[in-house]
ZADO-1210 file (C-alpha; in nm, 4 decimals, padded with zeros to 6 digits):
<atoms>
<atom x="-04.7137" y="06.1010" z="12.5657" code="MET" pos="1"/>
<atom x="-04.6706" y="06.3177" z="12.8743" code="ALA" pos="2"/>
<atom x="-04.9033" y="06.2335" z="13.1619" code="ARG" pos="3"/>
<atom x="-05.0997" y="06.5044" z="13.3361" code="LEU" pos="4"/>
<atom x="-05.1036" y="06.3135" z="13.6647" code="ASN" pos="5"/>
<atom x="-04.7209" y="06.3270" z="13.6628" code="LEU" pos="6"/>
<atom x="-04.7077" y="06.7017" z="13.5951" code="ARG" pos="7"/>
<atom x="-04.4242" y="06.8647" z="13.7914" code="LEU" pos="8"/>
<atom x="-04.5300" y="07.1121" z="14.0594" code="LYS" pos="9"/>
<atom x="-04.2772" y="07.3693" z="13.9340" code="GLU" pos="10"/>
<atom x="-04.4599" y="07.4175" z="13.6017" code="ASN" pos="11"/>
<atom x="-04.6158" y="07.7590" z="13.5473" code="ALA" pos="12"/>
<atom x="-04.9978" y="07.7567" z="13.5357" code="PRO" pos="13"/>
<atom x="-05.1290" y="07.6913" z="13.1869" code="GLY" pos="14"/>
<atom x="-05.1555" y="07.4165" z="12.9285" code="PRO" pos="15"/>
<atom x="-04.7868" y="07.3466" z="12.8626" code="LEU" pos="16"/>
<atom x="-04.6111" y="07.1278" z="13.1190" code="TYR" pos="17"/>
<atom x="-04.3256" y="06.8821" z="13.1813" code="VAL" pos="18"/>
<atom x="-04.3875" y="06.5595" z="13.3683" code="ASP" pos="19"/>
<atom x="-04.1780" y="06.3426" z="13.5995" code="GLU" pos="20"/>
<atom x="-04.0416" y="06.1248" z="13.3180" code="THR" pos="21"/>
<atom x="-03.7969" y="06.4015" z="13.2186" code="CYS" pos="22"/>
<atom x="-03.4353" y="06.2774" z="13.1991" code="ILE" pos="23"/>
<atom x="-03.2775" y="06.6261" z="13.2097" code="ASP" pos="24"/>
<atom x="-03.1209" y="06.5940" z="12.8628" code="CYS" pos="25"/>
<atom x="-03.1433" y="06.9751" z="12.8227" code="ASP" pos="26"/>
<atom x="-03.3114" y="06.9593" z="12.4805" code="THR" pos="27"/>
<atom x="-03.6053" y="07.1841" z="12.5689" code="CYS" pos="28"/>
<atom x="-03.3868" y="07.4377" z="12.7494" code="ARG" pos="29"/>
<atom x="-03.1630" y="07.4654" z="12.4458" code="GLN" pos="30"/>
<atom x="-03.4508" y="07.5083" z="12.2022" code="MET" pos="31"/>
<atom x="-03.6624" y="07.7471" z="12.4107" code="ALA" pos="32"/>
<atom x="-03.4566" y="07.8810" z="12.7023" code="PRO" pos="33"/>
<atom x="-03.7094" y="08.1567" z="12.7669" code="GLU" pos="34"/>
<atom x="-03.9812" y="07.8966" z="12.8342" code="ILE" pos="35"/>
<atom x="-03.8084" y="07.6004" z="13.0001" code="TYR" pos="36"/>
<atom x="-03.5877" y="07.6000" z="13.3082" code="GLY" pos="37"/>
<atom x="-03.4275" y="07.3476" z="13.5411" code="GLU" pos="38"/>
<atom x="-03.5138" y="07.2514" z="13.8974" code="SER" pos="39"/>
<atom x="-03.4227" y="06.9449" z="14.1013" code="ARG" pos="40"/>
<atom x="-03.2412" y="06.7984" z="13.8012" code="GLY" pos="41"/>
<atom x="-03.5516" y="06.8168" z="13.5815" code="LEU" pos="42"/>
<atom x="-03.6811" y="07.0592" z="13.3205" code="SER" pos="43"/>
<atom x="-04.0040" y="07.2497" z="13.3799" code="TYR" pos="44"/>
<atom x="-04.2097" y="07.5278" z="13.2207" code="VAL" pos="45"/>
<atom x="-04.0957" y="07.8571" z="13.3729" code="MET" pos="46"/>
<atom x="-04.3695" y="08.0507" z="13.1960" code="ARG" pos="47"/>
<atom x="-04.6243" y="07.9807" z="12.9262" code="GLN" pos="48"/>
<atom x="-04.5303" y="08.0958" z="12.5744" code="PRO" pos="49"/>
<atom x="-04.6948" y="08.4210" z="12.4656" code="GLU" pos="50"/>
<atom x="-04.5855" y="08.5194" z="12.1172" code="SER" pos="51"/>
<atom x="-04.6207" y="08.3047" z="11.8056" code="ARG" pos="52"/>
<atom x="-04.2454" y="08.2522" z="11.7879" code="ASP" pos="53"/>
<atom x="-04.2281" y="08.1487" z="12.1529" code="GLU" pos="54"/>
<atom x="-04.5054" y="07.8986" z="12.1061" code="LYS" pos="55"/>
<atom x="-04.3370" y="07.7498" z="11.8008" code="LEU" pos="56"/>
<atom x="-04.0060" y="07.7060" z="11.9862" code="ARG" pos="57"/>
<atom x="-04.1862" y="07.5563" z="12.2849" code="ALA" pos="58"/>
<atom x="-04.3651" y="07.3065" z="12.0614" code="LEU" pos="59"/>
<atom x="-04.0462" y="07.2239" z="11.8720" code="GLN" pos="60"/>
<atom x="-03.9050" y="07.1233" z="12.2087" code="ALA" pos="61"/>
<atom x="-04.2186" y="06.9194" z="12.2765" code="LEU" pos="62"/>
<atom x="-04.1806" y="06.7109" z="11.9590" code="VAL" pos="63"/>
<atom x="-03.8014" y="06.6869" z="11.9995" code="ALA" pos="64"/>
<atom x="-03.8155" y="06.5572" z="12.3587" code="CYS" pos="65"/>
<atom x="-03.6699" y="06.2034" z="12.3559" code="PRO" pos="66"/>
<atom x="-03.8979" y="06.0798" z="12.6354" code="THR" pos="67"/>
<atom x="-04.2200" y="06.2600" z="12.5346" code="ALA" pos="68"/>
<atom x="-04.2135" y="06.4300" z="12.8745" code="SER" pos="69"/>
<atom x="-04.3708" y="06.7575" z="12.7554" code="ILE" pos="70"/>
<atom x="-04.7471" y="06.7855" z="12.7253" code="GLY" pos="71"/>
<atom x="-05.0202" y="07.0396" z="12.6658" code="GLY" pos="72"/>
<atom x="-05.0520" y="07.0407" z="12.2860" code="ALA" pos="73"/>
<atom x="-05.1831" y="06.8098" z="12.0152" code="LYS" pos="74"/>
<atom x="-05.3154" y="06.7931" z="11.6617" code="GLY" pos="75"/>
<atom x="-05.2256" y="07.0481" z="11.3968" code="ALA" pos="76"/>
<atom x="-04.9983" y="07.2596" z="11.6146" code="GLU" pos="77"/>
<atom x="-04.7831" y="06.9559" z="11.6945" code="VAL" pos="78"/>
<atom x="-04.7727" y="06.8518" z="11.3274" code="ARG" pos="79"/>
<atom x="-04.6721" y="07.2054" z="11.2307" code="ASP" pos="80"/>
<atom x="-04.3871" y="07.2031" z="11.4813" code="ALA" pos="81"/>
<atom x="-04.2688" y="06.8632" z="11.3603" code="LEU" pos="82"/>
<atom x="-04.2696" y="06.9900" z="11.0006" code="ALA" pos="83"/>
<atom x="-04.0027" y="07.2512" z="11.0869" code="THR" pos="84"/>
<atom x="-03.7364" y="06.9783" z="11.1164" code="PHE" pos="85"/>
<atom x="-03.4721" y="06.9447" z="10.9893" code="PRO" pos="86"/>
<atom x="-03.4224" y="07.3101" z="11.0830" code="GLN" pos="87"/>
<atom x="-03.1431" y="07.5140" z="10.9265" code="ARG" pos="88"/>
<atom x="-02.8700" y="07.6305" z="11.1643" code="ILE" pos="89"/>
<atom x="-02.6176" y="07.7827" z="10.9222" code="ASP" pos="90"/>
<atom x="-02.5253" y="07.7242" z="10.5587" code="GLY" pos="91"/>
<atom x="-02.5870" y="07.3564" z="10.4760" code="PRO" pos="92"/>
<atom x="-02.6158" y="07.2486" z="10.8415" code="VAL" pos="93"/>
<atom x="-02.9557" y="07.1521" z="10.9862" code="HIS" pos="94"/>
<atom x="-03.0731" y="07.0293" z="11.3258" code="ASP" pos="95"/>
<atom x="-03.2715" y="06.7068" z="11.2789" code="CYS" pos="96"/>
<atom x="-03.4739" y="06.7947" z="11.5862" code="GLY" pos="97"/>
<atom x="-03.6092" y="06.4614" z="11.7049" code="LEU" pos="98"/>
<atom x="-03.3863" y="06.3252" z="11.9822" code="ARG" pos="99"/>
<atom x="-03.3593" y="05.9573" z="12.0730" code="ALA" pos="100"/>
<atom x="-03.3855" y="05.8377" z="12.4314" code="GLU" pos="101"/>
<atom x="-03.1172" y="05.5734" z="12.3688" code="SER" pos="102"/>
<atom x="-02.8640" y="05.8508" z="12.3026" code="SER" pos="103"/>
<atom x="-02.9873" y="06.0548" z="12.6031" code="PHE" pos="104"/>
<atom x="-03.1297" y="06.3213" z="12.3741" code="GLY" pos="105"/>
<atom x="-02.8187" y="06.3825" z="12.1627" code="ALA" pos="106"/>
<atom x="-02.8497" y="06.6273" z="11.8742" code="THR" pos="107"/>
<atom x="-02.8116" y="06.4900" z="11.5230" code="SER" pos="108"/>
<atom x="-02.7365" y="06.7030" z="11.2195" code="TYR" pos="109"/>
<atom x="-02.8174" y="06.6878" z="10.8493" code="LEU" pos="110"/>
<atom x="-02.5592" y="06.8484" z="10.6204" code="VAL" pos="111"/>
<atom x="-02.6817" y="06.9122" z="10.2664" code="LEU" pos="112"/>
<atom x="-02.4096" y="06.8515" z="10.0065" code="ARG" pos="113"/>
<atom x="-02.4177" y="06.8290" z="09.6244" code="PRO" pos="114"/>
<atom x="-02.2213" y="06.5013" z="09.6320" code="ALA" pos="115"/>
<atom x="-02.4629" y="06.3470" z="09.8801" code="GLY" pos="116"/>
<atom x="-02.6002" y="06.4506" z="10.2174" code="ASN" pos="117"/>
<atom x="-02.4280" y="06.3654" z="10.5441" code="VAL" pos="118"/>
<atom x="-02.6077" y="06.2779" z="10.8651" code="LEU" pos="119"/>
<atom x="-02.4064" y="06.3239" z="11.1839" code="VAL" pos="120"/>
<atom x="-02.5249" y="06.0868" z="11.4574" code="ASP" pos="121"/>
<atom x="-02.8682" y="05.9340" z="11.4621" code="SER" pos="122"/>
<atom x="-03.1970" y="06.1126" z="11.5254" code="PRO" pos="123"/>
<atom x="-03.5099" y="05.9335" z="11.6401" code="ARG" pos="124"/>
<atom x="-03.6187" y="05.7614" z="11.3199" code="ALA" pos="125"/>
<atom x="-03.9767" y="05.8912" z="11.3074" code="ALA" pos="126"/>
<atom x="-04.1507" y="05.8598" z="10.9718" code="GLY" pos="127"/>
<atom x="-04.2341" y="06.2300" z="10.9156" code="PRO" pos="128"/>
<atom x="-03.8733" y="06.3318" z="10.9803" code="LEU" pos="129"/>
<atom x="-03.7329" y="06.0631" z="10.7503" code="LEU" pos="130"/>
<atom x="-03.9772" y="06.1677" z="10.4784" code="ASP" pos="131"/>
<atom x="-03.8462" y="06.5245" z="10.4976" code="ARG" pos="132"/>
<atom x="-03.4859" y="06.4049" z="10.4929" code="VAL" pos="133"/>
<atom x="-03.5649" y="06.1983" z="10.1837" code="GLU" pos="134"/>
<atom x="-03.7272" y="06.4999" z="10.0196" code="ALA" pos="135"/>
<atom x="-03.4030" y="06.6899" z="10.0849" code="SER" pos="136"/>
<atom x="-03.1989" y="06.4317" z="09.8954" code="GLY" pos="137"/>
<atom x="-03.1705" y="06.1459" z="10.1434" code="GLY" pos="138"/>
<atom x="-02.8474" y="06.0425" z="10.3144" code="VAL" pos="139"/>
<atom x="-02.5251" y="05.9193" z="10.1537" code="ARG" pos="140"/>
<atom x="-02.3104" y="05.9005" z="10.4672" code="LEU" pos="141"/>
<atom x="-02.4078" y="05.8508" z="10.8326" code="LEU" pos="142"/>
<atom x="-02.1168" y="05.9621" z="11.0511" code="PHE" pos="143"/>
<atom x="-02.1363" y="05.8240" z="11.4044" code="LEU" pos="144"/>
<atom x="-01.9169" y="06.0300" z="11.6351" code="THR" pos="145"/>
<atom x="-01.8968" y="05.7624" z="11.9045" code="HIS" pos="146"/>
<atom x="-02.0712" y="05.4575" z="12.0469" code="ARG" pos="147"/>
<atom x="-02.3224" y="05.6459" z="12.2666" code="ASP" pos="148"/>
<atom x="-02.5115" y="05.8306" z="11.9931" code="ASP" pos="149"/>
<atom x="-02.5782" y="05.5582" z="11.7344" code="VAL" pos="150"/>
<atom x="-02.9521" y="05.5304" z="11.8274" code="ALA" pos="151"/>
<atom x="-03.1541" y="05.4265" z="11.5189" code="ASP" pos="152"/>
<atom x="-02.8568" y="05.3869" z="11.2829" code="HIS" pos="153"/>
<atom x="-02.9797" y="05.0500" z="11.1497" code="ALA" pos="154"/>
<atom x="-03.3198" y="05.1922" z="11.0532" code="ARG" pos="155"/>
<atom x="-03.1547" y="05.4878" z="10.8820" code="LEU" pos="156"/>
<atom x="-02.9244" y="05.2569" z="10.6883" code="HIS" pos="157"/>
<atom x="-03.2228" y="05.0474" z="10.5803" code="ALA" pos="158"/>
<atom x="-03.4207" y="05.3531" z="10.4693" code="ARG" pos="159"/>
<atom x="-03.1465" y="05.5420" z="10.2825" code="PHE" pos="160"/>
<atom x="-02.8887" y="05.2708" z="10.1970" code="SER" pos="161"/>
<atom x="-02.6274" y="05.5035" z="10.3422" code="CYS" pos="162"/>
<atom x="-02.2760" y="05.4019" z="10.4416" code="ASP" pos="163"/>
<atom x="-02.2153" y="05.4290" z="10.8147" code="ARG" pos="164"/>
<atom x="-01.8861" y="05.5491" z="10.9641" code="VAL" pos="165"/>
<atom x="-01.7624" y="05.4667" z="11.3159" code="LEU" pos="166"/>
<atom x="-01.4182" y="05.4220" z="11.4668" code="HIS" pos="167"/>
<atom x="-01.3347" y="05.0565" z="11.5197" code="ARG" pos="168"/>
<atom x="-01.2512" y="05.1202" z="11.8867" code="ASP" pos="169"/>
<atom x="-01.6169" y="05.2061" z="11.9473" code="ASP" pos="170"/>
<atom x="-01.7730" y="04.9218" z="11.7479" code="VAL" pos="171"/>
<atom x="-01.9998" y="04.6951" z="11.9528" code="SER" pos="172"/>
<atom x="-02.2384" y="04.4109" z="11.8782" code="ARG" pos="173"/>
<atom x="-02.5069" y="04.6539" z="11.7623" code="SER" pos="174"/>
<atom x="-02.2696" y="04.8342" z="11.5224" code="THR" pos="175"/>
<atom x="-02.0507" y="04.5493" z="11.3971" code="ARG" pos="176"/>
<atom x="-02.2044" y="04.5782" z="11.0484" code="GLU" pos="177"/>
<atom x="-02.1035" y="04.9439" z="11.0075" code="VAL" pos="178"/>
<atom x="-01.9640" y="04.9777" z="10.6553" code="GLU" pos="179"/>
<atom x="-01.6628" y="05.2036" z="10.7199" code="LEU" pos="180"/>
<atom x="-01.4720" y="05.1400" z="11.0415" code="GLN" pos="181"/>
<atom x="-01.1958" y="05.3933" z="11.1029" code="LEU" pos="182"/>
<atom x="-00.8671" y="05.2874" z="11.2588" code="GLN" pos="183"/>
<atom x="-00.5787" y="05.4593" z="11.4366" code="GLY" pos="184"/>
<atom x="-00.5379" y="05.8194" z="11.5420" code="GLY" pos="185"/>
<atom x="-00.4735" y="06.0040" z="11.2158" code="ASP" pos="186"/>
<atom x="-00.7348" y="06.2150" z="11.0367" code="PRO" pos="187"/>
<atom x="-00.9099" y="06.0421" z="10.7474" code="VAL" pos="188"/>
<atom x="-01.0519" y="06.2162" z="10.4414" code="GLU" pos="189"/>
<atom x="-01.3962" y="06.0725" z="10.3701" code="LEU" pos="190"/>
<atom x="-01.4508" y="06.2859" z="10.0625" code="GLY" pos="191"/>
<atom x="-01.3975" y="06.6438" z="09.9416" code="PRO" pos="192"/>
<atom x="-01.4460" y="06.8713" z="10.2425" code="GLY" pos="193"/>
<atom x="-01.5100" y="06.5832" z="10.4835" code="LEU" pos="194"/>
<atom x="-01.2372" y="06.5059" z="10.7383" code="LEU" pos="195"/>
<atom x="-01.2793" y="06.2544" z="11.0212" code="ALA" pos="196"/>
<atom x="-01.0583" y="06.3462" z="11.3193" code="ILE" pos="197"/>
<atom x="-01.0088" y="06.0866" z="11.5945" code="PRO" pos="198"/>
<atom x="-01.0473" y="06.2544" z="11.9349" code="VAL" pos="199"/>
<atom x="-01.0223" y="05.9724" z="12.1910" code="PRO" pos="200"/>
<atom x="-01.1094" y="06.0533" z="12.5495" code="GLY" pos="201"/>
<atom x="-01.4830" y="06.0641" z="12.6055" code="HIS" pos="202"/>
<atom x="-01.4762" y="05.7170" z="12.4542" code="THR" pos="203"/>
<atom x="-01.1815" y="05.5315" z="12.3090" code="ARG" pos="204"/>
<atom x="-01.3139" y="05.5687" z="11.9551" code="GLY" pos="205"/>
<atom x="-01.4605" y="05.9195" z="11.9680" code="SER" pos="206"/>
<atom x="-01.4241" y="06.1092" z="11.6399" code="CYS" pos="207"/>
<atom x="-01.5054" y="06.4589" z="11.5208" code="ALA" pos="208"/>
<atom x="-01.6112" y="06.5450" z="11.1679" code="LEU" pos="209"/>
<atom x="-01.4836" y="06.8629" z="11.0024" code="LEU" pos="210"/>
<atom x="-01.6941" y="06.9828" z="10.7095" code="VAL" pos="211"/>
<atom x="-01.5612" y="07.2365" z="10.4587" code="ASP" pos="212"/>
<atom x="-01.3169" y="07.3846" z="10.7098" code="GLY" pos="213"/>
<atom x="-01.6115" y="07.5576" z="10.8811" code="GLU" pos="214"/>
<atom x="-01.8175" y="07.3141" z="11.0838" code="TYR" pos="215"/>
<atom x="-01.6732" y="07.0802" z="11.3466" code="LEU" pos="216"/>
<atom x="-01.9149" y="06.8143" z="11.4727" code="PHE" pos="217"/>
<atom x="-01.7739" y="06.7022" z="11.8061" code="THR" pos="218"/>
<atom x="-02.0084" y="06.4414" z="11.9513" code="GLY" pos="219"/>
<atom x="-01.9537" y="06.4517" z="12.3286" code="ASP" pos="220"/>
<atom x="-01.5902" y="06.5613" z="12.3066" code="HIS" pos="221"/>
<atom x="-01.6379" y="06.9400" z="12.3194" code="LEU" pos="222"/>
<atom x="-01.9248" y="07.1861" z="12.3561" code="TRP" pos="223"/>
<atom x="-02.0032" y="07.5435" z="12.4576" code="ALA" pos="224"/>
<atom x="-02.1093" y="07.6887" z="12.7902" code="ALA" pos="225"/>
<atom x="-02.3981" y="07.9329" z="12.8111" code="GLU" pos="226"/>
<atom x="-02.1526" y="08.2253" z="12.7933" code="ASP" pos="227"/>
<atom x="-02.0051" y="08.1000" z="12.4636" code="GLY" pos="228"/>
<atom x="-01.6803" y="07.9648" z="12.6074" code="SER" pos="229"/>
<atom x="-01.5798" y="07.6075" z="12.5270" code="LEU" pos="230"/>
<atom x="-01.6133" y="07.3204" z="12.7755" code="GLU" pos="231"/>
<atom x="-01.5284" y="06.9539" z="12.8248" code="MET" pos="232"/>
<atom x="-01.6503" y="06.7357" z="13.1090" code="GLY" pos="233"/>
<atom x="-01.4368" y="06.5108" z="13.3253" code="ARG" pos="234"/>
<atom x="-01.7528" y="06.3692" z="13.4842" code="SER" pos="235"/>
<atom x="-01.8709" y="06.2370" z="13.1451" code="VAL" pos="236"/>
<atom x="-01.5331" y="06.1058" z="13.0302" code="CYS" pos="237"/>
<atom x="-01.5699" y="05.7289" z="12.9962" code="TRP" pos="238"/>
<atom x="-01.2230" y="05.6375" z="12.8635" code="TYR" pos="239"/>
<atom x="-00.9335" y="05.8737" z="12.9497" code="SER" pos="240"/>
<atom x="-00.9302" y="06.2349" z="13.0621" code="TRP" pos="241"/>
<atom x="-00.5623" y="06.2755" z="12.9708" code="ASP" pos="242"/>
<atom x="-00.6369" y="06.1465" z="12.6209" code="GLU" pos="243"/>
<atom x="-00.9314" y="06.3831" z="12.5915" code="GLN" pos="244"/>
<atom x="-00.7143" y="06.6840" z="12.6745" code="VAL" pos="245"/>
<atom x="-00.4536" y="06.5707" z="12.4206" code="ARG" pos="246"/>
<atom x="-00.7290" y="06.5303" z="12.1633" code="SER" pos="247"/>
<atom x="-00.8419" y="06.8860" z="12.2305" code="LEU" pos="248"/>
<atom x="-00.4914" y="07.0139" z="12.1576" code="GLU" pos="249"/>
<atom x="-00.4936" y="06.8250" z="11.8252" code="LYS" pos="250"/>
<atom x="-00.7854" y="07.0377" z="11.7079" code="LEU" pos="251"/>
<atom x="-00.5551" y="07.3415" z="11.6909" code="LEU" pos="252"/>
<atom x="-00.4165" y="07.1916" z="11.3688" code="ALA" pos="253"/>
<atom x="-00.7532" y="07.2484" z="11.1985" code="HIS" pos="254"/>
<atom x="-00.9488" y="07.5590" z="11.1054" code="SER" pos="255"/>
<atom x="-01.3188" y="07.5882" z="11.1875" code="PHE" pos="256"/>
<atom x="-01.5674" y="07.8485" z="11.3088" code="ARG" pos="257"/>
<atom x="-01.8415" y="07.6277" z="11.4486" code="TRP" pos="258"/>
<atom x="-01.8478" y="07.3653" z="11.7235" code="VAL" pos="259"/>
<atom x="-02.1591" y="07.1492" z="11.6874" code="LEU" pos="260"/>
<atom x="-02.1853" y="06.8926" z="11.9693" code="PRO" pos="261"/>
<atom x="-02.4138" y="06.6015" z="12.0380" code="GLY" pos="262"/>
<atom x="-02.4746" y="06.7250" z="12.3926" code="HIS" pos="263"/>
<atom x="-02.4359" y="07.0833" z="12.5084" code="GLY" pos="264"/>
<atom x="-02.4577" y="07.4210" z="12.3411" code="ARG" pos="265"/>
<atom x="-02.3161" y="07.5135" z="12.0020" code="ARG" pos="266"/>
<atom x="-02.0320" y="07.7613" z="11.9645" code="ALA" pos="267"/>
<atom x="-01.9784" y="08.0034" z="11.6773" code="ARG" pos="268"/>
<atom x="-01.6805" y="08.2302" z="11.6195" code="ALA" pos="269"/>
<atom x="-01.6266" y="08.5090" z="11.3702" code="GLY" pos="270"/>
<atom x="-01.3065" y="08.3485" z="11.2452" code="SER" pos="271"/>
<atom x="-01.0941" y="08.0372" z="11.2841" code="ALA" pos="272"/>
<atom x="-00.8450" y="08.2469" z="11.4807" code="ALA" pos="273"/>
<atom x="-01.1162" y="08.3433" z="11.7279" code="GLU" pos="274"/>
<atom x="-01.2174" y="07.9790" z="11.7693" code="MET" pos="275"/>
<atom x="-00.8529" y="07.8806" z="11.8235" code="HIS" pos="276"/>
<atom x="-00.8338" y="08.1437" z="12.0958" code="ALA" pos="277"/>
<atom x="-01.1310" y="07.9787" z="12.2670" code="LYS" pos="278"/>
<atom x="-00.9560" y="07.6415" z="12.2415" code="LEU" pos="279"/>
<atom x="-00.6321" y="07.7762" z="12.3880" code="ARG" pos="280"/>
<atom x="-00.8229" y="07.9411" z="12.6730" code="ARG" pos="281"/>
<atom x="-00.9877" y="07.6096" z="12.7575" code="LEU" pos="282"/>
<atom x="-00.6543" y="07.4268" z="12.7401" code="LEU" pos="283"/>
<atom x="-00.4995" y="07.6801" z="12.9808" code="ARG" pos="284"/>
<atom x="-00.7882" y="07.6350" z="13.2230" code="ASP" pos="285"/>
<atom x="-00.7634" y="07.2554" z="13.2090" code="LEU" pos="286"/>
<atom x="-00.3895" y="07.2587" z="13.2801" code="ARG" pos="287"/>
<atom x="-00.4053" y="07.4808" z="13.5870" code="ARG" pos="288"/>
</atoms>
């Protein structure tokens, strides 16, 4: 729980606050950008929520925070906010909400599918969230985009008996029992409408998952800036920047309208052609 004696001085007067344990994962600023801001490398409450919708978004950020660094609410209002997750983003795609500190607050996604639901990366395995996932049909496949965002994968496997997927180049001691270990650099069909695309760069074994030719889950390979343009980060490239740029170019062979990252903002385009234009623009900028 957040600690009042560690409340940041930048917080606006009122009950809601962020304390000094914030790790600047950006979760709260993504969920409620009108309420939370950034200062000195930490999030803080710019202003107290006023409307019902603002309060709900602010409290969704509170329960999602991977370090429990947001305080000022408890009881029924917190339970109500928690009950909104997984929260629908578009079509079958849902934000699991609860971030894990071990993955530095990475977003995980639940994709509802008739043949069995897919979980992309691991949320914090809190009981109320897992109960809601189970009520939605459970999990058949847990796709781990790369080694950094595996979080509570073992607990999820134990709860849902799901098969886990991770590229062999990113397997470590904690993931050596993953059921399906991808190899090489070619795309792999995991089932109808499910295509794993190796995108080495951020890590050696980074992979994206393309669902139904619409939704591309990119892990930490690619994300959107606040203006909607696409971005990659040399400063968070742990394996090879040259490989990461080459992996970006490979994505032009695939059609999709959504970029859904583990860290960073989501991107949506009106068409695959529009998304390809965003990719080409980023490639031009990177090669200057």
